C-alpha positions in Angstrom: -163.4 49.3 -339.6 -165.7 47.9 -337.0 -169.5 48.7 -337.6 -171.6 50.7 -335.3 -174.0 47.9 -334.4 -171.2 45.5 -333.3 -169.7 48.0 -331.1 -173.1 48.4 -329.2 -173.5 44.8 -328.8 -170.0 44.2 -327.6 -170.2 47.0 -325.0 -173.9 46.7 -324.0 -174.8 49.9 -325.4 -178.6 50.6 -325.9 -180.2 53.2 -327.9 -180.5 54.6 -331.5 -180.3 58.4 -330.6 -178.5 60.2 -333.7 -176.2 62.2 -331.1 -175.4 58.9 -329.3 -174.6 57.1 -332.6 -172.6 60.1 -333.8 -170.4 59.9 -330.5 -169.8 56.3 -331.1 -168.8 56.7 -334.8 -166.4 59.4 -333.8 -164.7 57.0 -331.4 -164.5 54.2 -333.9 -162.8 56.9 -336.5 -160.3 58.3 -334.0 -159.3 55.0 -332.4 -156.6 54.0 -334.9 -154.6 57.2 -334.4 -152.9 58.5 -331.3 -154.4 61.8 -330.9 -156.0 63.0 -327.7 -159.7 62.8 -327.0 -161.8 64.7 -324.6 -165.1 63.3 -323.8 -167.7 65.9 -322.6 -171.1 65.1 -320.9 -173.2 65.3 -317.9 -172.5 62.7 -314.9 -174.2 59.4 -315.5 -174.5 59.5 -319.3 -171.9 56.8 -319.8 -168.8 58.6 -320.8 -166.7 55.6 -319.6 -167.7 53.6 -322.7 -165.9 55.9 -325.3 -162.3 55.3 -324.0 -162.9 51.6 -323.9 -164.2 51.7 -327.5 -161.0 53.7 -328.5 -158.7 51.4 -326.7 -160.1 48.4 -328.1 -160.1 49.5 -331.7 -156.6 51.0 -331.5 -153.2 49.3 -332.1 -152.7 49.7 -328.3 -155.5 47.1 -327.5 -153.1 44.4 -326.1 -151.2 47.0 -324.1 -152.4 48.4 -320.6 -155.5 50.2 -320.3 -155.6 52.2 -317.0 -158.6 54.2 -315.5 -157.8 57.2 -313.3 -160.6 58.9 -311.4 -158.9 62.5 -310.9 -161.6 63.7 -308.5 -161.1 60.8 -306.1 -157.4 61.2 -305.4 -156.3 63.7 -302.8 -154.5 66.8 -304.1 -151.4 66.1 -302.0 -150.8 62.5 -303.5 -152.1 62.8 -307.2 -148.6 63.7 -308.6 -147.1 60.5 -306.9 -150.2 58.6 -308.3 -149.7 59.9 -311.8 -145.8 60.2 -312.2 -144.5 57.9 -309.3 -142.1 58.9 -306.7 -138.6 58.2 -305.5 -137.8 56.7 -301.9 -137.8 59.4 -299.3 -139.4 61.9 -301.6 -141.9 62.8 -298.8 -143.0 61.2 -295.5 -144.2 57.8 -296.0 -142.3 57.2 -299.3 -140.4 54.1 -297.8 -139.7 52.8 -301.5 -139.7 53.9 -305.2 -143.0 53.7 -306.9 -144.1 53.5 -310.5 -146.8 56.0 -311.7 -149.8 55.4 -313.8 -147.8 56.8 -316.9 -144.9 54.7 -316.4 -147.1 51.3 -315.9 -149.2 52.3 -318.9 -146.4 52.9 -321.3 -147.4 51.8 -324.7 -151.1 51.6 -323.8 -154.0 54.1 -322.8 -154.8 56.1 -319.7 -158.4 57.3 -319.2 -158.4 60.5 -316.9 -161.9 60.8 -315.8 -163.1 63.9 -314.1 -160.0 65.6 -315.6 -161.6 69.1 -314.6 -160.7 68.3 -311.0 -156.9 68.1 -311.5 -154.9 70.7 -309.4 -153.2 73.3 -311.4 -149.6 72.1 -310.4 -150.6 68.5 -311.9 -152.0 70.3 -314.9 -148.5 71.6 -315.8 -147.0 68.2 -315.4 -149.6 66.6 -317.7 -149.1 69.3 -320.3 -145.5 68.2 -320.4 -146.4 64.7 -321.1 -148.9 65.6 -323.8 -146.3 67.8 -325.6 -143.0 65.8 -325.4 -144.0 62.5 -323.6 -141.7 63.3 -320.7 -142.1 63.3 -317.0 -140.2 63.1 -313.7 -141.1 61.3 -310.7 -141.8 63.2 -307.5 -138.4 63.6 -305.7 -136.4 62.8 -308.8 -134.3 65.2 -311.2 -134.2 62.3 -313.9 -136.3 62.7 -317.1 -138.4 59.7 -318.2 -140.2 59.0 -321.4 -143.6 57.3 -321.8 -145.7 56.5 -324.9 -149.4 56.6 -323.6 -152.6 57.6 -325.4 -154.7 60.0 -323.1 -158.4 60.1 -323.2 -160.0 62.4 -320.7 -163.6 63.0 -319.7 -165.2 65.7 -317.6 -168.7 66.9 -316.7 -167.4 70.5 -316.0 -168.0 73.3 -318.3 -164.3 73.7 -319.4 -164.6 77.2 -320.7 -165.9 78.5 -317.3 -163.2 76.5 -315.6 -160.8 78.4 -317.8 -162.3 81.7 -317.0 -162.2 81.0 -313.4 -158.6 80.3 -313.4 -159.3 76.5 -312.3 -158.1 75.0 -315.7 -155.1 75.8 -318.0 -156.3 77.0 -321.6 -153.2 75.6 -323.2 -153.9 71.9 -321.5 -157.6 72.3 -322.6 -156.6 72.6 -326.3 -154.1 69.7 -326.2 -156.7 67.5 -324.6 -159.3 68.7 -326.9 -157.8 67.6 -330.2 -161.1 65.5 -330.7 -164.1 66.4 -328.6 -166.9 63.8 -328.2 -170.1 64.8 -326.6 -172.3 62.2 -324.9 -176.0 63.6 -325.0 -178.0 63.4 -321.6 -180.8 60.9 -321.2 -183.7 63.6 -321.2 -182.7 64.0 -324.8 -183.0 60.5 -325.8 -186.7 60.0 -325.1 -186.9 57.2 -327.5 -184.1 55.2 -325.7 -185.5 55.6 -322.2 -187.9 52.6 -322.5 -185.3 50.5 -324.3 -182.9 51.1 -321.5 -185.6 50.6 -318.9 -186.4 47.1 -320.5 -182.7 46.1 -320.6 -182.2 47.0 -316.8 -185.3 45.3 -315.8 -184.4 42.0 -317.4 -180.9 42.3 -316.1 -181.9 42.7 -312.4 -184.7 40.3 -312.8 -182.2 37.6 -313.7 -179.6 38.8 -311.1 -182.2 38.6 -308.2 -184.2 35.7 -309.6 -187.3 37.8 -309.5 -190.3 38.3 -312.2 -189.5 41.2 -314.5 -191.1 44.7 -313.9 -193.4 45.8 -316.4 -194.6 49.3 -317.1 -198.1 50.4 -318.0 -198.6 52.9 -320.9 -199.1 55.7 -318.6 -195.8 54.7 -316.7 -194.0 54.7 -320.0 -195.1 58.3 -320.8 -194.2 59.5 -317.4 -190.8 57.9 -317.6 -190.1 59.4 -320.9 -191.1 62.9 -319.9 -189.1 62.8 -316.7 -185.9 64.9 -316.8 -183.3 62.5 -315.2 -180.7 64.8 -313.8 -178.8 61.7 -312.9 -179.1 60.4 -316.4 -178.6 56.6 -317.3 -177.1 56.0 -313.9 -180.4 57.3 -312.3 -182.7 55.2 -314.4 -180.5 52.1 -313.7 -180.6 52.6 -309.8 -184.4 53.3 -310.1 -185.1 50.0 -312.0 -182.7 48.1 -309.5 -184.5 49.6 -306.4 -188.1 48.8 -307.7 -187.1 45.2 -308.7 -186.2 44.6 -305.2 -188.9 46.5 -303.2 -192.1 46.2 -305.4 -194.3 43.2 -305.0 -196.6 44.0 -307.6 -194.7 43.5 -311.0 -196.8 45.9 -312.9 -195.8 49.4 -312.4 -198.1 52.4 -313.3 -197.3 56.1 -313.2 -198.8 56.7 -309.7 -196.3 54.1 -308.2 -193.5 55.3 -310.7 -194.2 59.1 -309.2 -193.5 57.8 -305.5 -189.9 57.0 -306.8 -189.2 59.9 -309.0 -191.6 62.9 -308.3 -191.8 65.1 -311.4 -190.8 68.1 -309.2 -188.3 66.7 -306.6 -187.5 69.1 -303.7 -183.8 69.0 -304.3 -181.5 71.7 -303.3 -180.8 74.3 -305.8 -177.2 75.1 -307.1 -176.7 78.9 -307.1 -174.1 80.0 -309.4 -172.5 83.4 -308.4 -171.8 86.0 -311.3 -170.4 89.4 -311.5 -167.7 90.2 -309.0 -168.6 87.4 -306.6 -165.5 85.6 -305.2 -164.6 82.2 -306.6 -163.7 79.3 -304.3 -160.5 79.0 -306.4 -159.0 82.0 -304.9 -158.6 80.3 -301.7 -156.8 76.9 -301.4 -157.6 76.2 -297.7 -159.7 77.5 -294.9 -156.4 78.7 -293.1 -155.8 81.0 -296.0 -159.3 82.4 -295.8 -158.7 83.1 -292.1 -155.6 84.9 -292.8 -157.2 86.9 -295.6 -160.0 88.1 -293.2 -157.4 88.9 -290.6 -155.2 90.8 -292.7 -158.0 92.9 -294.2 -159.2 93.7 -290.6 -155.9 94.8 -289.7 -155.3 96.9 -292.9 -158.6 98.5 -292.4 -157.9 99.5 -288.8 -154.5 100.9 -289.7 -155.9 103.0 -292.4 -158.6 104.4 -289.9 -155.7 105.2 -287.4 -153.5 106.9 -290.0 -156.4 109.0 -291.2 -157.6 110.1 -287.9 -153.8 110.9 -287.0 -153.5 113.1 -289.7 -156.9 115.0 -288.8 -155.6 115.4 -285.2 -152.3 116.8 -286.2 -153.5 119.1 -289.0 -156.9 120.4 -287.7 -158.4 121.6 -284.5 -161.4 120.3 -282.7 -163.8 123.0 -283.9 -163.1 121.7 -287.6 -164.3 118.2 -287.1 -167.8 117.2 -288.4 -170.0 115.1 -286.1 -169.4 112.1 -288.3 -165.5 112.5 -288.1 -165.8 112.9 -284.4 -167.7 109.5 -284.2 -165.2 107.9 -286.3 -162.2 109.0 -284.1 -163.9 108.1 -280.9 -164.9 104.7 -282.1 -161.3 103.8 -283.3 -159.3 105.1 -280.3 -161.5 104.6 -277.2 -160.3 101.8 -274.9 -163.5 100.2 -275.2 -162.8 99.1 -278.9 -159.4 97.4 -278.0 -159.2 93.6 -277.5 -158.1 93.2 -274.0 -158.2 89.4 -273.7 -154.5 88.3 -274.5 -155.9 84.8 -275.2 -157.6 85.8 -278.1 -156.0 85.0 -281.5 -157.3 88.6 -282.4 -155.3 90.3 -279.7 -152.1 92.0 -281.3 -149.1 92.7 -279.0 -147.8 95.5 -281.3 -151.3 97.3 -281.2 -150.7 101.0 -281.7 -153.9 102.2 -279.9 -152.1 102.7 -276.6 -150.1 105.5 -277.9 -153.3 107.6 -278.2 -154.1 108.7 -274.6 -157.5 109.6 -273.5 -156.9 113.3 -274.0 -156.9 112.9 -277.7 -160.6 111.7 -277.6 -162.9 114.2 -279.4 -165.8 115.4 -277.7 -168.8 117.0 -278.7 -168.0 119.9 -276.3 -165.8 123.0 -276.8 -162.9 122.0 -274.5 -159.4 123.3 -275.5 -157.5 121.0 -277.8 -154.1 122.6 -276.8 -153.0 119.5 -274.8 -153.4 117.2 -277.7 -151.3 119.6 -280.0 -148.3 119.0 -277.7 -148.4 115.3 -278.1 -146.4 113.9 -281.0 -148.2 111.3 -282.6 -146.6 108.7 -284.9 -148.0 107.6 -288.0 -149.4 104.0 -287.8 -147.2 101.8 -290.0 -148.9 98.7 -291.5 -147.9 95.4 -289.6 -146.0 92.9 -291.7 -148.3 91.0 -294.2 -145.9 88.1 -294.4 -147.8 84.8 -294.4 -145.0 83.1 -292.4 -144.9 85.7 -289.9 -148.6 85.8 -289.3 -148.7 82.0 -289.4 -145.9 82.0 -286.6 -147.8 84.5 -284.6 -151.0 82.6 -284.6 -149.2 79.3 -283.7 -147.6 81.1 -280.7 -150.8 82.5 -279.4 -152.6 79.1 -279.8 -150.0 77.3 -277.9 -150.0 80.1 -275.2 -153.9 79.7 -274.9 -153.7 76.1 -274.5 -150.6 76.2 -272.3 -148.5 74.2 -274.7 -151.0 71.4 -275.3 -150.3 70.7 -279.0 -153.4 68.7 -279.6 -155.6 71.6 -278.3 -153.7 74.1 -280.3 -153.8 72.1 -283.5 -157.7 71.8 -283.1 -157.8 75.6 -282.6 -155.8 76.4 -285.6 -157.7 73.8 -287.7 -154.8 71.6 -288.8 -153.6 68.2 -288.0 -151.1 67.5 -285.0 -148.5 66.3 -287.6 -148.7 69.5 -289.3 -148.5 71.6 -286.2 -145.4 69.6 -285.2 -143.6 70.5 -288.4 -144.6 74.1 -288.2 -143.1 74.1 -284.6 -139.9 72.7 -285.9 -139.9 75.1 -288.8 -140.3 78.3 -286.7 -138.0 76.9 -283.8 -140.9 77.1 -281.5 -139.8 73.8 -279.5 -138.6 75.8 -276.5 
């Protein structure tokens, strides 16, 4: 088995922090096996070194090693990227394409930011982990692959599982062995070593004298929290190497680059019954949800007031109930602009004449008793029906100009053309 120091030398890893050494030792220990590994750690701590070490020390070291940044691939194409696709599987699929799992057969795949995978892709990945089987997009033929999967994430996976953003069964399959990379703020003794390494490298790269820190600057650097970890320190040294003419850096100068209390935006975590963003897959669904909720509330109010009008007289209404009925059924509350996307042709408000408005006086309510009032039925909550209705209204509003209608709906023109064809709206 390769010793720890030779691994550090080969991969340029600086530091002697116990947690860092433990992470590297675990990497060397699991490398000869084929079990899945999940690397956990904040952004910028150097998680990418772990799969490189595992691959280089495994029996697969002469086979392909592929890195996939799951967070950088659009949701609509990630299945095709990972598993490949057949010709004609979707618009633009002009030829058959091999996916990463097929190309890396016999080797290792590093899935970086695995916590960003869509749920549909997580199901496919789980099948690969369990049986080594997958199907290309647009194909019904099962293919086999023999790959070693190493995944990494900076997401709190237990919270992601609780929010419904990550499958629990996939988490336990990936997490056969977990390797934790410590943040830089915990490696105080390694910070100056890393600084010196970066200072020498950038001085050589830009052919400039090396930057030297004073004692107070070293103390300042070691007590800085480094939210961006090693990546932030590296970028800091590179910036100062190029910008600073004085090659000796003190704490005052250092504080100009990394103030101890930086005015960064705060990340607010919602708790309790707060709605998670994962409940909505797109802005369009959010719009639908708002419209449906408004329509349901209005229908409930109409049904309630209809029952009150049919079963009780004017003298039995409280002031609060009178105000509620007048607010719902007066013409002023109706949307009259037919160009508005909030105007509904099937609105039931017109079936209640002005004679049904409840007043504060003591007029007779006999006329209203002779009027037969139908119960308001909730409109269809079908997503397709309401989507079709919004498309029709947007086209009417913009007199058939599809580019304007697409902008109004917040979708691309290609999507709008496809929806027009789907709902037979071409006439």
